[in-house]
N, C-alpha and C positions, 0 to 999 in steps of 0.2 A: 524730190527724191534724193536720198544719199546714194552714193555710188556703191555702197554696201548693200542697200536695199535693191538696187537694180540687178547687181549680181545673183543676189539671193532668188529674186524673180525669174533671172535668166535661168539659172539652174533647177528651178522647180517646174518651170513651164517649158523650156526650150526656147529657141529662135528660130525666126525672127519673132520678136515679142515688142508690142507697145504698151507702155504703162501709163495709164491715165489716172492722175492724182484729182479726186473730187474735192479735196481741201484747198486746192489751187484753183479750181473752176469757182468756188465759193467766195475765196478771196478776190478774184478777179470781178465778180459780180458784185460784191461789197464795194470794191474801189469804184466801180463805175458808177453805181447809185450815190456814193458819198461825193465824188466829184462833180456829178450831174445830178442835184436832188430834184430838179424840176422835170427831169426826162425818164419815162418808164422804158425799161429795156425788154425789147421783144427780140429774144435769141433767134439768130439767123440759123435755123436747123441745117440748111445746107453746109455750114462750115465743118459739121460733125454730127451725124444723126443718130447717133448711139442713144437707144432707149434709157440707158443708166443716165445720160448727160440731161436728157429732157427732164427725167423725174428729179433729178438734183437741182436743176435752175426752177423748176416749177415751185418745189418745196422752198426755195431761196427767194420766190416772189416774181420771178420772171413771165413775161409773156412770150409769145412766139411769133415768128415770122416764117411763114412757109411760100414755097415757090413751086409746089406742085399738090396735086391732089393726094398722092400717096404720104407725101410730109405731112398734109394736113391730118389725114388719118392716124399717122403714126403718133403724133401729139395727141389726139383726141384718145385714142386706145391705151397709151400709155397712162395718161390721167386718170382715164376710168378705171384702170385696174389698180390704183393706188388704194390702200386701206381707207376706210371712210373718213377716219379721225384726220388724214391727211389730205383728204380732198376738199377742195373748196368749191363754191359756185363758179364754174369757168363761164366767163362772158364771151360767147361764141361770136357775137356780132362785133366783138373788138379784136379778134384775132385777125392779122392782116396778111392777105395772099398778096405777097409784093412782087410777084411775076406780072409784068404790065400786059402780056400776051397770053392767052389762054385757049385751050381748046374748047370747043361748045359743050362736047362731053363733060369737061371738068366743069364748066359754068352750071351745067344742069345739076351735077352731083352737089355743087356747093351751095346751091340756091337755099335748101331748106335749112342750112345752118346760118345764114344772113351774114356772112362774115364780112370784112372790108375789102375790097378789091381795088388794086391800083389799075389806072387805064392812063395812056397817052396820045391817043388818036381817036378820030371819029368812028372809023370800022369797027375799033374795040368797044368802044361805046355802046354802038347799035347791036353788038353781038350780046353785050352783057344785057341790054333792055329786053332782049327777044328771049335769053336761057338763063338769067339769073337776075329776074326783076326787083328782088327782095334784098338784094346785097346793097351795103353802104359803098360808096366811091370815095377814092383818094385819086386825085390827078398827079401824076409824077411829072415833075419839071426837069427839062436839061440845064444842068449847070456844069461849070468848070471842073473838070478832072486833072488837071496839069500836075503832074508830080506823083501821081497815085500808081501804086504798082499794078492795077488791074484797072483799065479805063473801061468805062461803062456809057458814058454820055454819047457815043456815036450809035449805041444801039438802042438805047432807052431815054426818054423824056421828051416832052413837047417843048417846044421853042417858047419862050416868053410871051411873045406877041401873040400867039393863039391860045395861051392858056384861059383866058376869062373867056373867050368864046367857047371853049370846051366846057367850061362850068355852066354856063348860060344853056348851052344846049342840052346838056344833061337833065338840068331842072325842066328843060321845055319837054322833054319827052317823058317825064315823070319818074326821073330817078333823083337821088338825093347825093349831092357831093359833100362828103363831111370833112375833108381833109386835101391837104397838099403832102406831097413827099418829094424828095430829091436823093441822090446817092452821089457823094464826091469822088467815088472811085476807092478801090479795096487797098487797104493799108496806105492811106494817105499821108504823104510825107509833107504836103504843101498845106498847111493850118489855113491859109488865105481861102482856099476852096470853101471851106464850111462859111468863113466870114460872107464871102461872095453870095454863096447859096441861099443863105438866111435872108440876106437883102433882097434876093431877087424873089423868094417866096414870101416876105412882106409885101413888097411891091404887088404881086399878084392877088394878095389877099384884100389890099386896100382897094386895087380895081374891081373885085368880085363884090366887095362891100358896097362900092359905089355905084354898083349895077343891081343891087338889092339883094345879094346873098352873102352871108356871114358864114366865113370858115373856121371851124372850132378845134380842128386838129391838125398839127403838123407833125410830121414824120421826117427826121433829119437823117434817116438812113443809117448805113455802115460807115466802114472806111477808117474807124478809130485804130490808130497804129499799134502794133505789137513790138517790144523792144528785141528784134532779132539780133540787133548788134547795137553798139555805143552811138552810132550815127542817127538813130532814131530818136527825134526829139520828145520829151516827156510828156505822157498824156495830161498830167496837171496843167500843163501849159496849154494844151488844146482846150482844155474844159473851162478855164478862166476866159478864154477868147468866146467859147460859144455861151457861157452862161452871161457875159456881158451883152453880147448881142440879142441873146433872147430878152433879157431885162430892157434894152432900149427900145425893140422893134415890135415887141408883142404884148398884147394884153395879159393880165395876171393870170385871167380865167382860162387861157388858152391850154389845151393838152397836148403834151408833147411826147411822142414816143422816139424811139431810136431802134436800129436793128443790128446791134453788135453780133458777130459771129465769132471770126478771128479773134477779137480782143478778149472773149471770154473763155475761148478753150486753147489757143495756140500754145500758151505758156504752162498746158498742164500736162502734157504728154511728153515722153521721151521713149525714143526707138532704141533697142538694142539688137545689135545682128552681129553674127560669127563670121570670122574670115574663112572661107572655103576655098581659096587659092590666092597664090602669089606668083607673081612675075616680074622680070625685070625688061622693060619695054621702053624704048626711045629716051634711054638715059635715067629712068626713074623706076623706083620700085612700085609695083601695082599691085592692089589688093582687090580679091573679089570678095563679096558679102552675100549671105543668103537672103538679100532683100534687094529691091529695085526700083526704078523711076516708074515702073508698071504698079508697085505696090505703096509701101508706106512712102516711098518719095515721090510719089506721083506729083506732088507740089512743085517739081522742079519743072515738068511738063505744063501742067495745067495753072498753076498759080503764079509763075515767074518768081518762084522763091528758091534761095539757094540755102542750103542746111549745112552747118558745120559738124564735122565727126571728131569725136575725142575718143583717145583709148584708156582702157582702166589700167594700163601700164605704164610706168615711169620710164624714163630715159631720154638719151639725147635724141632729137627730132631730126627728120629730114622731110623734103618735099616729096609727096607720094600723090599717085592718082588711085581713086577708087571706083571700082565698076560695080555695077549691080550682078545678079545672077543670070539673068537671061542672054538669050544668043543676040539679041538686038545689037548693034554697034553703037546705037544712041545712048544705051543704058549705061550711062557714065554719070557717076553720082557727084562727085567733086574731083577737078582736074589737077588742082593744087592744094593739099592739105599737109599740114607739118603733123607728123605723126612719130612716135619711136618706133625702132625695128620690131615687127610683128612676126608672129606666125601662124600657120593655118590652127584654127580653133580658137585663137584669141578673139576678144569680143571688142566691139567698138559702140557707142553709144552717140546718140543725135537728140539734142533738147528742144524745145519750143515747136513741136512737130504735130500739135493737136489739131491742126485747122488745115482743111483741103490737104489732107495726105492720105490716111486709110480711107476716107470718106470717098476718095476718087478712085480706089485701087481696084485693079481688074485680077482675071485669073489668066492672063498672058503667059504663053510658053507651057500651061498647066502648073504654074506654080500657085499653091495657095497664098493669099494676102496673110499679113502677120497677125499672130492672135493678139487681142487686146486684154489686157489684164486691169480692171477697175479697182482701184484702192481708195479707202476712207469714204466709201459711199454713205 
């Protein structure tokens, strides 16, 4: 979006406002598919569950990764409501429910859809057997998460040494393990995580094969990095590494899927906020805006993300602090940002804010989350 377009939207809709550009979503999806041609993208709905995004990605050819029953039904309902000419047969037994731990009520509700379910321990396996015996299974492996912005391996994934036994036990009790999965951690800066994880998965597949069970699906998870700044290594470099390892380690007929979330939507959104207060504190100019870390900038708290703020005005810059609108002292959006001299009612904007931002916004202090405006749907 151009600055002129952003200003026009802010004038028309007021602030705070988040502008979601669906052309950018489609470009990101096309880039992912072009760079990883053997990998089907299952959009991680948790990154941004807007129905408009689900419909855009479905039309583009994406499948979906969900982590709760409400997310599952959100995908289902939005696809069912598309016009018949846009609706294809959706393969419900190939949607992946990628949260390894599920309440029994969720399993009971999912069973009729026969989805793919992840698991990583014996208790979860027995629970699936009792409450969702018609599901296909994907065993999640614990893999290195070193250098990723959000580490997941301490919470999910079985150790390599117990993987084959968990596969054998699933078949013994009458379930079918269709695939293996892993997750290298969100916003993975260490591309060797993917290389190590692919080698771990290949070794587990080989052991399962030697014990009589062929695994046909590999889910390589998420973690594909977004260029928040110039320090992030380019996605094509990662794609080359992944493609090379896939060709070297796995049979040509293996079905490979991934769970990109941030990669597809982060760069598609820009937030615009208004300065509602100004003060001089601790030797710096401080601005207060009509958004907060409890709203669009919640990624600062929940996603370990740091966002840059930019001004529409030009001029000599100084180091400033920008606070959010709530009464909480931790509601600090950025402590050191270079901005020109600004006044109350001037506007600021923040790019690359489409993932894990308004998705985790709250109504803290009684403030409503920013309005989201979808363009180029």
